[in-house]
C-alpha positions in Angstrom: 27.6 13.5 -43.1 25.5 14.5 -40.1 27.6 16.0 -37.3 26.3 16.0 -33.7 27.5 17.2 -30.3 28.2 14.4 -27.8 28.5 15.6 -24.1 29.8 13.3 -21.4 29.2 14.7 -17.9 31.3 13.4 -15.1 31.8 14.4 -11.5 34.9 16.6 -12.2 34.9 17.2 -15.9 32.7 17.4 -19.0 33.9 16.1 -22.4 32.3 17.6 -25.5 32.9 16.3 -29.0 31.5 16.9 -32.5 31.1 13.5 -34.0 29.7 12.1 -37.2 27.8 8.8 -37.8 30.9 6.6 -38.2 32.5 7.9 -35.0 35.0 10.3 -36.5 35.7 13.1 -33.9 36.1 16.5 -35.5 36.3 18.5 -32.3 37.1 17.3 -28.8 37.1 19.6 -25.8 37.2 19.1 -22.0 36.0 21.6 -19.4 35.6 21.4 -15.6 32.3 20.4 -14.1 30.8 23.4 -12.4 27.6 23.5 -10.3 24.8 24.5 -10.5 25.2 22.3 -13.6 22.3 23.0 -15.9 22.8 26.8 -16.6 26.5 26.1 -17.1 25.8 23.2 -19.4 23.4 25.3 -21.5 26.0 28.1 -21.7 28.7 25.7 -22.9 26.5 24.0 -25.5 25.4 27.4 -26.9 29.0 28.4 -27.1 29.8 25.2 -29.1 26.9 25.9 -31.4 28.0 29.4 -32.1 31.5 28.3 -32.9 30.4 25.2 -34.9 27.1 25.8 -36.6 27.2 22.4 -38.3 26.0 20.8 -35.1 22.6 19.3 -35.9 21.6 17.5 -32.7 22.9 17.0 -29.1 23.4 13.8 -27.1 24.0 14.0 -23.3 25.5 11.2 -21.3 25.6 11.7 -17.5 26.2 10.2 -14.2 23.1 9.0 -12.3 19.8 7.5 -13.4 17.9 9.0 -16.3 14.4 8.9 -17.5 15.6 8.7 -21.1 12.2 9.1 -22.7 11.7 12.5 -21.1 15.4 13.4 -20.6 15.0 13.9 -16.8 17.7 13.1 -14.2 15.8 10.8 -11.8 18.7 10.1 -9.3 22.1 11.6 -8.6 24.2 11.8 -5.5 25.6 14.9 -3.8 28.5 14.8 -6.2 26.4 16.9 -8.5 24.1 18.9 -6.2 20.9 20.0 -7.8 21.3 17.8 -10.8 18.6 15.3 -9.7 15.2 16.3 -11.0 16.6 18.5 -13.8 14.6 18.4 -17.1 17.6 18.5 -19.3 15.9 17.5 -22.6 13.1 20.0 -22.6 15.2 22.9 -21.4 18.0 22.3 -23.7 15.8 21.7 -26.7 14.0 25.0 -26.0 17.3 26.9 -25.6 19.0 25.4 -28.8 16.2 24.5 -31.1 17.8 21.2 -31.7 16.9 17.6 -30.9 18.4 16.5 -27.5 18.6 13.0 -26.1 19.9 12.2 -22.6 21.0 8.9 -21.1 23.2 7.4 -18.4 26.9 7.4 -19.1 27.3 3.6 -18.8 24.5 3.2 -21.4 26.3 5.7 -23.6 29.6 3.8 -23.4 27.7 0.6 -24.3 26.1 2.3 -27.2 29.4 3.4 -28.6 30.8 -0.2 -28.4 27.6 -1.6 -30.0 27.3 0.8 -32.9 30.9 1.8 -33.8 33.1 -0.2 -31.6 33.9 -3.8 -30.6 30.4 -5.1 -31.2 29.5 -3.2 -34.3 27.1 -5.2 -36.4 26.1 -7.5 -33.6 22.4 -7.5 -32.6 22.3 -8.2 -28.8 25.1 -6.6 -26.9 25.9 -6.4 -23.1 28.7 -4.1 -22.1 30.4 -4.4 -18.7 32.6 -1.7 -17.3 35.0 -3.0 -14.6 36.5 0.0 -12.8 36.1 1.4 -9.3 32.6 -0.3 -9.5 30.9 -2.5 -12.0 28.7 -0.8 -14.6 26.7 -2.2 -17.4 24.6 -1.3 -20.5 22.3 -3.4 -22.7 22.0 -2.5 -26.4 19.7 -4.7 -28.6 19.2 -3.8 -32.3 20.9 -0.5 -31.6 18.3 0.3 -29.0 19.5 1.2 -25.5 17.5 -0.7 -22.9 16.7 1.8 -20.2 14.0 0.1 -18.2 10.9 1.6 -16.5 12.9 3.9 -14.2 16.2 4.3 -16.0 17.7 1.5 -13.9 18.3 -1.2 -16.5 22.0 -2.3 -16.8 22.7 -1.8 -13.1 24.5 -5.1 -13.0 26.8 -4.0 -10.3 23.8 -4.1 -7.9 22.6 -7.5 -8.7 23.2 -9.8 -5.7 26.0 -12.3 -6.0 26.3 -13.4 -2.4 23.3 -12.9 -0.1 24.4 -11.6 3.3 27.7 -10.7 1.7 29.7 -7.5 2.0 27.8 -4.2 2.4 27.4 -2.2 -0.8 27.3 1.6 -1.2 23.7 1.1 -2.4 22.7 -0.1 1.1 22.2 -3.8 0.3 24.5 -6.8 0.9 26.5 -8.9 -1.5 26.2 -6.9 -4.7 28.2 -7.9 -7.7 30.5 -4.9 -7.6 31.6 -5.8 -4.1 33.3 -8.8 -5.7 34.0 -7.8 -9.3 35.6 -4.3 -9.4 38.8 -2.4 -8.5 37.2 -1.7 -5.0 36.7 -5.5 -4.5 40.4 -6.2 -5.5 41.6 -3.5 -3.1 39.5 -5.1 -0.3 40.9 -8.5 -0.9 44.4 -7.1 -1.0 43.8 -5.5 2.4 42.3 -8.7 3.8 45.4 -10.7 2.7 47.7 -7.8 3.8 49.5 -8.0 0.5 52.4 -5.5 0.5 54.5 -4.1 -2.3 58.3 -3.9 -2.5 58.2 -0.8 -0.2 56.2 -2.5 2.5 53.1 -0.5 1.6 49.7 -2.1 1.0 49.5 -3.0 -2.7 47.0 -1.3 -5.0 44.9 -3.2 -7.5 46.8 -2.0 -10.5 50.0 -3.6 -9.0 48.3 -6.9 -8.3 48.6 -8.3 -11.7 52.3 -7.7 -12.0 52.8 -9.4 -8.7 50.8 -12.4 -9.8 52.8 -12.6 -13.1 56.0 -12.6 -11.0 54.7 -15.6 -9.1 53.2 -14.3 -5.9 50.8 -17.0 -4.8 48.6 -14.7 -2.7 48.1 -12.3 -5.7 47.3 -15.3 -7.9 44.6 -16.5 -5.4 43.0 -13.0 -5.3 42.8 -12.9 -9.1 41.4 -16.5 -9.2 38.6 -15.5 -6.9 37.9 -12.3 -8.9 37.8 -14.4 -12.2 35.5 -17.0 -10.6 33.0 -14.4 -9.4 33.2 -12.5 -12.7 32.3 -15.7 -14.6 29.3 -16.2 -12.3 28.1 -12.6 -13.0 28.3 -13.1 -16.8 26.5 -16.4 -16.7 23.7 -15.0 -14.7 23.2 -12.1 -17.1 23.2 -14.6 -20.0 20.4 -16.6 -18.3 18.3 -13.4 -18.2 19.2 -11.8 -21.6 20.7 -14.5 -23.9 22.9 -11.9 -25.5 25.2 -12.5 -28.5 28.3 -10.9 -27.0 29.7 -9.3 -23.8 32.1 -6.4 -24.3 34.3 -5.8 -21.3 36.0 -2.4 -20.6 37.0 -0.2 -17.7 40.2 0.4 -15.7 40.5 -3.1 -14.4 39.9 -4.5 -17.9 43.0 -2.6 -19.0 44.9 -5.4 -17.2 42.8 -8.2 -18.8 45.9 -9.7 -20.5 46.6 -11.3 -17.1 43.2 -12.8 -16.6 41.3 -12.9 -19.9 42.1 -16.6 -20.7 41.3 -17.6 -17.2 37.9 -15.9 -17.4 37.1 -17.7 -20.6 38.0 -21.0 -19.0 36.0 -20.4 -15.9 33.0 -19.3 -17.9 32.7 -22.3 -20.2 31.1 -24.7 -17.7 28.6 -22.0 -16.6 27.2 -21.0 -19.9 23.8 -22.2 -21.1 24.5 -21.2 -24.7 27.6 -20.1 -26.7 28.7 -16.6 -25.9 31.4 -14.4 -27.3 33.5 -12.1 -25.2 35.2 -9.1 -26.6 37.5 -6.4 -25.2 36.2 -2.8 -25.5 38.0 -0.7 -28.1 37.1 2.7 -26.6 38.6 4.0 -23.3 37.8 7.4 -21.8 36.1 8.6 -25.0 33.4 6.0 -24.9 30.9 8.1 -23.0 31.3 11.1 -25.3 31.1 8.9 -28.4 28.0 7.1 -27.1 26.3 10.3 -26.2 26.8 11.4 -29.8 25.4 8.1 -31.1 22.1 8.8 -29.1 21.2 11.3 -31.8 22.5 9.6 -34.9 19.9 8.3 -37.3 20.8 4.6 -36.9 19.9 4.6 -33.2 16.5 4.5 -31.5 16.0 5.9 -28.0 13.1 4.6 -25.9 12.2 3.2 -22.5 
């Protein structure tokens, strides 16, 4: 069975795994992210190839926006200085002699869920990652939808409330200002919701507080759920997907709000829609990066 190298590049660490077509991980290593990034990445990939000569192709998932067709990083913040503008695909293919594909990390996570995870065997898949922000990825017929500039799937930056809260992207009222861990923390601060020690509560404590009967906590979660349902229904109106897979740190607490989300969503849906919980956690990016270069996946703009 074909074994490939999947590389997930984050702001502080890089995860590298040797993975086969069914998602079995044979080697899994984590190294720190060091800048300048490209020469370091090439060095680490060549080291993996020397130790594991069975590697037949390389998939890279990374922060930022990616021109997936050409494997170029088109946008990245100062978190990875010098990474923006890097021609990863052409340089790494020249250095390794292997096929290389590059894509955004959220798209890679979506690809993992669509091909070997919660939505395996389903044609039209939208994955939403609810963490510090709100990320997304669209995978139709095992094809990652990248868009003309690598910006498809940026659901966190669709507008939910015009003239709403300022977003880090510079616009107002974006989805992730209402559906994310950051949004929950903002609402907690606005309500001055304190924990048992008199300290401002964190989002991960909110759900336990609501379960214990705190009415303020319940109202925050109700607002979050209502906004999340609106986000999903809007995406459905544009894409008419078969399924939405939901993952991320906030989704780890979905046992507290999942049924409420299903209930809030029903009157907003234009067509039937299935919701599933993601099966992969932190390994989703690495697995999806590996799937970029498996034979059952097509990568194009």
